[in-house]
FIKENU-122115 format. One line per 2 residues: their letters; for each residue y, z, x of C-alpha. Coordinates in steps of 0.02 Angstrom, whole numbers, plus 32768, in hexadecimal, padded with zeros to 4 digits. Layout:
# residues N
A = Y,Z,X | ...
# end
This chain:
# residues 364
MI = 5F05,60B8,E6A0 | 5F25,604D,E73B
DK = 5E8A,5FE6,E714 | 5ECD,5FC2,E665
II = 5F75,5F8B,E6AB | 5F23,5F1A,E72B
GF = 5EAF,5ED6,E6A4 | 5F42,5EB0,E633
FT = 5F9B,5E4A,E6B8 | 5F00,5DEE,E6F7
RH = 5E94,5DD3,E65C | 5ECF,5D1F,E643
LD = 5EDC,5CEF,E6FA | 5E51,5C88,E747
PF = 5E1D,5CE0,E7EA | 5DE3,5C3F,E83E
LM = 5E86,5BE3,E81D | 5EED,5C7B,E84C
IV = 5E9A,5C88,E8F8 | 5EB3,5BD0,E91E
VA = 5F66,5BCE,E8DC | 5F8F,5C6A,E944
AL = 5F4A,5C13,E9DF | 5FB4,5B78,E9BF
LG = 6051,5BDF,E99F | 6030,5C40,EA3E
IG = 601F,5B9F,EAA2 | 60BE,5B61,EA51
MV = 6121,5BFA,EA8A | 60DD,5BED,EB3C
VL = 610C,5B34,EB49 | 61B4,5B4F,EAF5
YS = 61E5,5BD4,EB76 | 61C0,5B59,EC02
AS = 620C,5AC1,EBAC | 62AD,5B1F,EB86
GG = 62BE,5B5D,EC39 | 62A2,5C11,EC05
NF = 6327,5C0C,EB7F | 630C,5CB0,EB21
SR = 6382,5C79,EA98 | 6315,5BE3,EA76
VG = 6276,5C4A,EA7D | 62C1,5CD0,EA0D
GQ = 62F7,5C4D,E990 | 6247,5C09,E988
LL = 61FF,5CB8,E971 | 6273,5CCB,E8DC
NM = 623B,5C21,E899 | 6188,5C59,E8B1
GV = 61A3,5CFA,E850 | 61EE,5C9B,E7BD
AV = 6164,5C16,E7C2 | 60D6,5C96,E7C8
SV = 6126,5CF2,E735 | 612C,5C4E,E6D3
MW = 6076,5C2E,E6FF | 6044,5CDA,E6C0
IA = 60A1,5CBF,E61C | 604F,5C14,E605
AN = 5FA3,5C5E,E629 | 5FBD,5CE0,E5A1
VP = 5FF3,5C64,E51B | 5F59,5C2C,E4B7
PQ = 5F3D,5B6F,E4B5 | 5F55,5B66,E3F9
HL = 6006,5BA8,E410 | 6025,5B26,E497
AR = 5FEF,5AA1,E41A | 6070,5ADF,E39E
LA = 60F7,5AD4,E423 | 60CF,5A1F,E44F
LP = 6144,59C8,E3D5 | 61D9,5A3F,E3ED
VY = 61CC,5A37,E4AC | 61C1,5979,E4AB
AL = 6252,5968,E431 | 62BD,59E1,E496
GL = 6297,5986,E538 | 62C1,58DE,E4EA
AL = 6364,5920,E4A3 | 6395,5964,E54E
LV = 636C,58BD,E59F | 63E1,5869,E524
GV = 6462,58EC,E552 | 644D,58C2,E60B
AL = 6465,5808,E5E5 | 6507,582E,E586
FG = 6551,58C5,E5DD | 64EA,58E3,E67B
EI = 6536,590A,E723 | 652D,5884,E7A9
SN = 64F1,58BC,E855 | 64C6,5846,E8E5
GA = 64D1,57B1,E871 | 6456,57F7,E7F0
RR = 6476,5846,E747 | 63E9,58C7,E73A
WL = 643B,596E,E715 | 6482,59B7,E676
NI = 6501,5A45,E679 | 64DE,5ABD,E5EA
GV = 6568,5B38,E614 | 650E,5BC4,E66D
TR = 64AA,5B51,E6E1 | 6472,5AA0,E703
IQ = 63C6,5A64,E6CD | 635E,59C9,E6F3
PS = 6310,599C,E64A | 6299,591D,E696
EI = 6234,59B0,E6DC | 6211,59EC,E62B
MK = 61BC,5947,E604 | 613B,595F,E68D
IG = 60EC,59DD,E617 | 613B,59A4,E573
VP = 60F0,58F4,E575 | 6039,5923,E595
LM = 604B,59B6,E51D | 608C,5944,E494
LA = 6009,58BD,E4B2 | 5F7A,593B,E4B8
WY = 5FB6,5986,E413 | 5FC5,58DA,E3C2
FD = 5F17,589E,E3F5 | 5EC9,5944,E3C5
RY = 5F1B,5939,E31A | 5ED2,588B,E2F9
EA = 5E31,58A1,E35B | 5DBE,5870,E2CC
IL = 5E18,57CC,E2A5 | 5E5B,5790,E34C
KL = 5E85,56D7,E348 | 5EDF,565C,E3B8
KD = 5F83,567F,E35E | 5F77,5736,E391
FA = 5F73,5702,E448 | 6007,568F,E427
IG = 6067,5722,E3DD | 6034,578B,E474
AI = 6076,5704,E4E8 | 611D,5709,E48E
VL = 6123,57C7,E498 | 610B,57B3,E554
AV = 617C,571D,E570 | 621A,5764,E51E
PV = 6235,57FA,E594 | 61F8,5797,E62B
GF = 627C,5713,E603 | 6306,5795,E5FF
IA = 62C9,57E4,E6A2 | 62BB,573C,E6FC
KQ = 636B,5710,E6C3 | 63B6,57AB,E718
PD = 636C,576D,E793 | 62E0,57E5,E7C7
LG = 624A,577D,E7FB | 61E3,5812,E839
TA = 61EE,5875,E797 | 61D5,57D7,E72F
LL = 6135,57B8,E790 | 60F5,5869,E773
VS = 611D,5868,E6B9 | 60CE,57BB,E6A6
SA = 6032,57F7,E6FF | 6024,5895,E695
GF = 6032,582F,E5F5 | 5FBB,57A8,E62F
YV = 5F37,5829,E65A | 5F3B,586A,E5A7
LF = 5F2A,57B8,E562 | 5E99,5795,E5D8
LA = 5E3D,5838,E5B4 | 5E56,581E,E4F9
GL = 5DED,5780,E505 | 5E62,56F0,E52E
SW = 5DF4,5657,E548 | 5DDB,5614,E5F8
KI = 5DFC,5565,E5B4 | 5EA9,559C,E57D
IV = 5ECA,55F1,E623 | 5E97,5556,E685
GL = 5EFC,54E8,E610 | 5F97,5554,E624
GA = 5F7E,5552,E6DF | 5F79,5494,E6DD
VI = 6018,548D,E673 | 6073,5505,E6E8
AG = 603B,549F,E77E | 607E,5402,E72B
CL = 6124,5459,E707 | 613D,5495,E7BA
PI = 61BE,540F,E7E4 | 6224,5444,E74B
LW = 6210,54FD,E775 | 6245,54D8,E828
GM = 62E6,548C,E7E8 | 6306,5524,E779
MH = 62F3,55A2,E807 | 6389,55EE,E85E
DY = 63AE,55B1,E90E | 6377,5655,E95D
QR = 62D2,5650,E8FC | 62AD,55A0,E93A
QR = 62D9,55D9,E9EA | 625B,5667,E9DE
VL = 61D0,55EC,E9B7 | 6203,5579,EA46
TM = 620E,560F,EABA | 615D,5644,EA8B
LD = 611F,5596,EABD | 6181,5595,EB61
PS = 61E2,5632,EB91 | 6216,55E5,EC37
QD = 628A,5569,EBE1 | 630C,55F4,EBD0
PL = 62D5,5680,EC47 | 637B,56DE,EC40
GS = 6398,56C6,EB86 | 631C,56B8,EAF6
GY = 6286,56BA,EB6B | 62BA,5757,EBC8
HT = 6261,57D3,EB56 | 61BA,5778,EB5D
IQ = 61C0,5759,EC19 | 61E8,580D,EC44
ST = 6167,5855,EBCB | 60DB,57E6,EC10
IA = 610C,5816,ECC2 | 6101,58CD,EC91
MG = 6058,58B7,EC3E | 600E,5853,ECCD
SG = 604D,58CA,ED54 | 5FF0,595C,ED05
GL = 5F47,591E,ED42 | 5EAA,597D,ED12
FG = 5EEB,5A30,ED13 | 5FA7,5A1B,ED15
KG = 602E,5A59,ED8A | 602C,5B08,ED41
WL = 6099,5B65,ECC6 | 6153,5B58,ECF0
NG = 612E,5ADA,ED79 | 6147,5A36,ED1B
TQ = 61C9,59CD,ED77 | 61F7,5953,ECEC
AR = 6233,59DF,EC7B | 6276,5A55,ED02
LD = 62DF,59CB,ED52 | 6320,5993,ECA8
FL = 62D2,58E6,ECAA | 6276,58FF,EC06
PE = 62E2,58F7,EB68 | 62C0,5957,EAC6
RT = 6244,59BF,EB29 | 623F,5A53,EAB1
TD = 622B,59E9,EA13 | 61E4,5939,EA06
FV = 61AA,592D,EABC | 6166,59DC,EAD7
FA = 60B7,5991,EAE8 | 60F0,593B,EB89
VY = 6125,59E4,EBD0 | 607E,5A30,EB9F
SE = 601C,599E,EBEA | 6078,59A7,EC8F
EF = 605D,5A62,ECA3 | 5FAA,5A72,EC5F
GL = 5F62,59C6,EC7F | 5ED1,596E,EC2B
FG = 5E6F,5A10,EC19 | 5EFF,5A61,EBBB
NL = 5F0E,59C9,EB4C | 5E55,59D6,EB1F
VL = 5E6D,5A8D,EAF0 | 5EFF,5A5E,EA80
LV = 5E9D,59D0,EA30 | 5E0B,5A45,EA0C
LF = 5E80,5ABE,E9B3 | 5ECB,5A31,E94B
VL = 5E1D,59F2,E920 | 5DEA,5AA1,E8E8
VI = 5E7F,5AAA,E871 | 5E5A,59FC,E82C
GR = 5D9F,5A1E,E81D | 5DBD,5AC2,E7C2
GL = 5E37,5A6D,E74C | 5DBB,59E2,E723
YI = 5D34,5A65,E705 | 5DA6,5AC1,E68B
SA = 5DD0,5A1D,E635 | 5D19,59EB,E624
NA = 5CEA,5A94,E5D9 | 5D7E,5AA5,E562
SV = 5D4E,5AC1,E4AC | 5DBC,5A40,E455
LF = 5E0E,5999,E479 | 5EBE,59E0,E48C
SR = 5E88,5A55,E517 | 5E1F,59D2,E56E
LL = 5EAB,5952,E56F | 5F31,59CE,E5A5
AG = 5EC7,5A1C,E62E | 5E93,5971,E66F
AV = 5F47,5932,E672 | 5F88,59CE,E6CB
TL = 5EFE,59C1,E74E | 5F13,5908,E76F
TF = 5FD1,591A,E777 | 5FB8,599E,E7FF
FT = 5F4D,591D,E85A | 5FD8,589B,E845
YA = 6057,5911,E895 | 5FE9,5929,E92E
FV = 5FB2,5874,E93E | 6060,5829,E92D
NM = 60B2,58A5,E9A4 | 602E,588F,EA2B
GM = 6031,57D4,EA10 | 60ED,57C3,EA26
VS = 60F1,5838,EABD | 6066,57D5,EB12
GI = 60BC,572F,EAEA | 603E,56E3,EA6F
LP = 60AF,56FE,E9D6 | 616B,56EA,E9BC
VV = 61D8,5784,E9CD | 61F5,57BE,E91A
GV = 6224,5876,E92B | 6185,58CD,E8F1
PL = 6168,597B,E93D | 60C5,59B8,E988
PL = 607F,5A2E,E902 | 6096,5AE8,E925
IS = 60CD,5AC1,E9D8 | 6177,5A6B,E9CF
YG = 6216,5AD2,E9B9 | 625F,5ACD,E90A
GT = 625F,5B33,E86B | 6253,5AB0,E7E3
SL = 61B4,5A5B,E81F | 6163,5B02,E848
VT = 6185,5B46,E79A | 6144,5AA6,E749
LL = 60A4,5AA6,E7B0 | 607C,5B5E,E797
FG = 60A3,5B4F,E6DE | 6020,5AC5,E6D7
LG = 5FA2,5B31,E735 | 5FC9,5BBF,E6BC
IL = 5F9A,5B49,E62E | 5EF4,5B28,E685
MS = 5ED4,5BE3,E68F | 5F00,5BF9,E5D7
IH = 5E86,5B71,E5A3 | 5DFD,5BBE,E60E
TH = 5E14,5C75,E5E1 | 5E37,5C66,E527
KR = 5D87,5C46,E4EF | 5DA9,5C13,E43D
LV = 5E2C,5B96,E404 | 5E64,5B89,E350
KG = 5EB6,5AE1,E335 | 5F70,5AEA,E30F
# end
């Protein structure tokens, strides 16, 4: 009887991914305890977030991919409608209009599009797989550009980057020509002066700070300077758990969220960073394996986009903490404190498990 119950709850979970995800979540809790100064309220809140996120992952893993395909258009349309609602009626917090009050709670609709956009694009390209033409990629670009435009307008550069990346990965994996990619890159490069003028002052300052943090060491450059100090002071093996001075002495800002990697680096050093990188690579490698062995185009595109978006999370966060990318507010996957990003990421990993464990896919 017990075996049947265990089998019911684990039949659509991928053991390899589960082990690696559990290791990352465990590391996240250890670092969070240190970064928060032993704040049990903070740790308890993250445990609650983790419980919700794992439940969402399990549900996603048990939904057959053909059902996910049928949900693509409704999820995308709902997300777009909510983004319009944010633009019209959203609450303003810290100068940004990102949240929508729906009565019982507040929601951030842009998070829906991290899954909604690749889901919609994968469904569209799967539907027209046999007759894909340049116009289909143009339509896909519009499907991507509309929500990204709303998100960038809020403004929320970090989420806009993640949604853009997720959509681009689907376009690329669907067969977008390298000539078009290079051409678009050249056009974007030529438009940089115009884009620079369209950016908000704080966004331009972030780019300038990335190039030279010392120009404003107590202002916009403070985050980058303190995080690089923390990372460098960790050495090969780190100062030890709970012994990081940058976090303990309150020099490091946002140390439980965007800059948690700096806390980890200071306490566990280069060796600890290598362990973390290996775990991330294992998740990404498993995701790419699942994508390559998926039975239909929809599953391949969706699995590939989910996997490469996970990579984008890790790359951008580590890049901004180490000072090689601007600070854009992207969390370190499965490590940073926060419920929304954790639910989104584990939902994506649940989709990977669904694609892998449901052996047959009937097109919806």
